[in-house]
C-alpha positions as semicolon CSV with decimal commas, in nm:
position;residue;x (nm);y (nm);z (nm)
1;M;14,184;7,082;8,193
2;P;14,179;7,387;7,965
3;A;13,870;7,610;7,974
4;D;13,738;7,843;7,711
5;P;13,833;8,197;7,830
6;Y;13,507;8,343;7,699
7;T;13,302;8,088;7,893
8;V;13,492;8,175;8,210
9;L;13,451;8,548;8,145
10;R;13,079;8,507;8,073
11;A;13,034;8,309;8,399
12;L;13,222;8,573;8,598
13;L;13,018;8,856;8,446
14;H;12,696;8,668;8,512
15;A;12,792;8,602;8,875
16;E;12,884;8,970;8,925
17;A;12,557;9,084;8,771
18;L;12,362;8,858;9,007
19;R;12,565;8,977;9,306
20;S;12,527;9,347;9,231
21;T;12,156;9,343;9,139
22;P;11,944;9,494;9,420
23;K;11,729;9,235;9,587
24;P;11,354;9,307;9,601
25;T;11,227;9,378;9,949
26;P;10,954;9,138;10,057
27;E;10,624;9,312;10,118
28;R;10,520;9,290;10,479
29;T;10,151;9,243;10,532
30;A;10,085;9,359;10,886
31;P;9,746;9,296;11,040
32;E;9,521;9,600;11,066
33;D;9,529;9,594;11,449
34;H;9,905;9,647;11,464
35;R;9,916;9,975;11,277
36;T;10,050;10,279;11,453
37;P;9,776;10,497;11,601
38;P;9,708;10,827;11,423
39;T;9,880;11,132;11,560
40;T;9,687;11,430;11,692
41;D;9,775;11,621;11,376
42;E;9,573;11,380;11,165
43;H;9,244;11,410;11,357
44;P;9,100;11,718;11,531
45;P;9,021;11,684;11,902
46;R;8,676;11,554;11,985
47;R;8,421;11,798;12,122
48;P;8,277;11,703;12,459
49;D;7,911;11,608;12,452
50;R;7,687;11,882;12,581
51;N;7,405;11,774;12,813
């Protein structure tokens, strides 16, 4: 069964383009409660209440 060489070449180039294209990373939606706590550099220390 003879095949058109250009059709074969086009299919190979298309397959290679699909294979080498970077895949998009799925966006992860994490719940607000599971975020990492802020470091001490982000917030100044709290002052003790004076009585």
